[in-house]
N, C-alpha and C positions, 0 to 999 in steps of 0.2 A: 565695562574690566576686564579683562583677560588674559590667561596665565598661557604661559609660553616656559618650553622646557629651552635652556641653550649649552650646548656642548662643546668641549673644547676640546683640539688635536694638541699632540705636539708640546712644540715652541708655545704655543699659547695659554694652552692646562701650565704649565711653568708661569709666566706672567699674571695669569690670574686665580694660581696657585689651589684649581681645583679643575676638575675635570665636568661638570656636569650642575648647576643649577638654574635650579623653575624662579620667574622673571613672573614678579602682578606686576601691571600695566592698569593707567588710568587709563585709554585710551582701546576706541572696538577693533580697531585695526593699527598700524602702522608698518611703515615702509624699511625694506628694510635697511638702505642707508638712517634713518631714523633711528633705528633700533641698535646702528653703529657708535653710532654719535653719543648714545645714550653709555653704550659698555666702550665708547673708546675715552668720558668724563669718566669714570668705576678703576677705568686702569686702564693709566695710564701709560701704558705699557704697549697697549694695542694702538695705539695713538700712531707708530712709525713702526708695524710689525708692516707684516706682507702675507698675505691669507683673504681663500676663499670664501663665502657662502649656501650652505645649504640651508632649501626649508623642503624638508620631509622627503631628506634622503636625494633631492634635485637640487644641483648647482642654476644657485637663478644669478638674475643683475641684482643690481641695487633698490630697482624701480617696484622690484617683486610685495606684492602685500601680504602679512604676517597678520593668522588670525587666533583666533584662540585654542588652545590645546597643539599648535602645530610647536614641531623642534625642530630646532634653528644647530646648525652645528657651522664651526666655523673655524678653518683646517689649511693649515699653512700648507705652503707650495710644497708639492711631492716629487722628490728626487725618484729618477730610475726611466726607464725604455723601455 
């Protein structure tokens, strides 16, 4: 079992109605793609959203393993240049 902190930014915070939450997961490790699937089933609005995922302040690919006490940020597309 592990506990991770999820942070939502921008429109994603509006979709979930929260800026941060802690999740308790039964697995010892979980990949980013599996966590995304789990959260998209909890918050249907995420299914149609475009966003990047950062684990411990590093943007990562969906095959990265998440470990106990990691901080995962869901980041909407950034505008600017």
